N, C-alpha and C positions, 0 to 999 in steps of 0.2 A: 510112268512110261519112261523108257530108256534102254539104250544098248540093244536096239533092234536091227535086223538086217535092213540095209539102206533101201529107202523107197518101198517099204511094205505097205505103208498108208494104212495098215490094218485090213488089207484085203481079205485075208484068210478069216480074220475075226469077223469082219463085216459080212461075208459069205455065210459064216456059220449062224449069224443072227438073222440071215434071210435076205440080205441084199443080193441082187443079181446084176451081173456084169455082161454086157452083149458087144460083140464086135460088129463090123460093117455087114456081115452076112447074116446077123440076127442070131448068131450062135453064142450060147451062154458059155463063159469060161471065168476062171479065177485068174486074174492078172498077177503077173510078177513084176520085179523091178524093170526088166527089159521089154514088157509087153504093155506098159501103161498106155502107149500111143494107140494101141489097138482098141481101147474102150472107146465105143461109139455111143452107148447109153447106159444109164443106171436105173434100176427099178427098185424102190424102197419095200421093205417088208410090209405086209398088210396090217400087222398089229403094232406098228411103230408108235401109234398114238397112246398105247397102252404101256409103254416103256417107263420105267421110273426115271427120275432126274439123275444125271450122271455126272460126277466130279472126276476129272482125270488129273492125276498128280503129275506135275511137270515142272522141272526146273530150268531146262535149256530154253533160252530165249530166241533161238533162230527161227526165221520164217521158213515156209516151205520151199522157196525157190530162190534162184540167184546165187551170187557169190558167197553170200552168208547162209544159204539155204542148206537143206538136208544133204543134197547130193555132193555140193562142193566142200562142205565142212567135214562131214562124217563118211562120205564115201571112200576117200583115201585111207581112213582108219580101218574100214572093214575090207580093204583090199581091192576096191574098184580102180580100174585104170583111168587115165585121163579121158579116154574115148568113152568108156562106160559112164563116167561122171556127167558128160555132156548129154548122153542119151538119157540118163535117168532125170536130169533136170528137165529136158524137154518133155519127157512123160509127166512129170509132177506139174509142169506148166499147163499141159493138156488136161490133166485131171482137175486142177484148179479151175479151168475154164468150164469143165462139166459141172463142177460144183456150183458155179455161178449161174450157168444157163438152165441146168436141170433142177437144181435144189434151191436156187436163189440164195446161196450162202457164199460170202466172199471172205475166204479165210487165208488166202495165199500169202498176205503180208503180215498176218497177226503174229505177234511174238509168241513162240512156243508151237507154232503150228508145223515146224520142222522137226520136232522131238521124235525120237524113236523111228526114223525113216519116215518122217512126215505122218506118223500116226496121229500126231496132234491135230493136224489139219483134218485128217479123216474122221477122228473122233468128234470134232466140233461140227463138221458138215453133215456126217452120216448118223451120229448118234445123239446130237444135240448136246454134247458134253461141255461142260465148263472147265477151263483149265485152272487149276489151283497150285500153288507153290508146293512142290513135292517134298524136299528135304525138311522144310520147316514143318509141314504137316505130320511127317513120319516121326520127327523127333519129338513133337508135342505129344502125339499118340502113345510113344513108348515112354514117355516121362523121362526123356534122356537128361534133362538138366538135373533132376533128383538123383538118377543112377550115377551120373558122373560127379556128382558133388564131393564124393569121396575118393575119386580116381586120380592116379598120377599120370596115366597114359590113355589116349584115345587112338586106336589103330584102325586105319581105314585102307582102302586100295583103289587102284586105277589101272585100267588096261594100258593106256598110253597117256602119260602125264605130259600135257602140253597146254598151250594157252586156253583151249576150249574147256579144259578141267575147271577153270575159274569163271566161266561164262554161264553160270546158272546150274552147273553140274554138282554132284554130290560133294565132291572135295572142296569146291568153292564155298558151298552152303555151310559145310561143317567149319571151315576156317572162318568164315564171316561171324559165325555164332559164337565160337569159342576161343579165337585167337587172343583175346584179351584177357582170358582166364589164366592167370600166372601160376596157378597150381596144376595145370593141365598140359601136358606136352601132346601135341597133335603129331602123330607119326603115319607115314604112308609107305606102302610097298607097291610098286608099279611094274607092270610087265616091261615098259620102256619108259624112261625119264628124258624128256627133251628140253627140260628147263634148268637153268643153272642155280646153284644153291643160293646165291644173293636173292634172286627172284622168289623162290619157294620160301625162304625165311622171312622175307617181307610179307609174304601172305599168311604167315603163321604156323608153317610146317617146321617143326623141330628136327625132323628126321625123314629123309627120303631114300628108300632102298630100291635098288632096280634088279629085276630078275635077269635081264639080258646082260651078259658078261661083255667086257670091253672087247672089241674085235669081232664078236659074233654077228653073223647076218641073221635077219628075221627067220630065215629057214632053219638055221642051225639052232636059234633060241627056241622056236616052236618044237623043234626035235627033242631038245633037252629041257622041255618046259618044267617037268617034275624036279629034275636035278638042280636047275637054276633056282627054282622056288625055294627049295629046302635050303640051299646055300644062302639065299637072301634072308631066310629066317634066322640062320645062324648069326649072320652079320647084325641083325636087329637085336638078337639076344645079348650080343657083345655090347651094343649101344646102351641097352637098358641097365646092364651091370656096371656101367662106367661110374 
């Protein structure tokens, strides 16, 4: 789970699985980030007892709510204004309360419940899912250690490289696993890089490229995304040819 719209909590997925959401008037609806406060009750699918056991891959350790929760940490990354962040966090607190009162599931403060717009919390409360380390699981499934044994470079990416990138996310997981491999250079190309080179080098990144050009606003960077990305690749190719 990751990189989802803020405060989705998996409502669309849960609705597809048979969960029903009702407002105060008893009308069924599928909530969005801005309408979580309108949820009055939840009704589980009738066949839920027949569902298989679910493991949800998750690396982010943020809780559902609060200053380190889904809305405050990931909302601004997805373009939410400060007012929207407050509204979304209130909605998530309300939903966490419904989880406790209707489902007897207290997941609000669980590490990882804030992942993917709090889909982690929704998955635990509404799907009975167990959260497991995502990047480690994927790397093991892919046999990454063997694949990379003869490689010189490992190239990954990040939309916005900031402190949250090393808080259980993909970039942090890769660096933790491979930064002590002296034969492997970990390289990253980010849409925006907000960390200085001293910090990223200490974390194990040999190269950090940024798509957004100096002086560009976010609007300009998005408008020239393809052009910027291709230029960042040219810069990376120059690096590996040194």
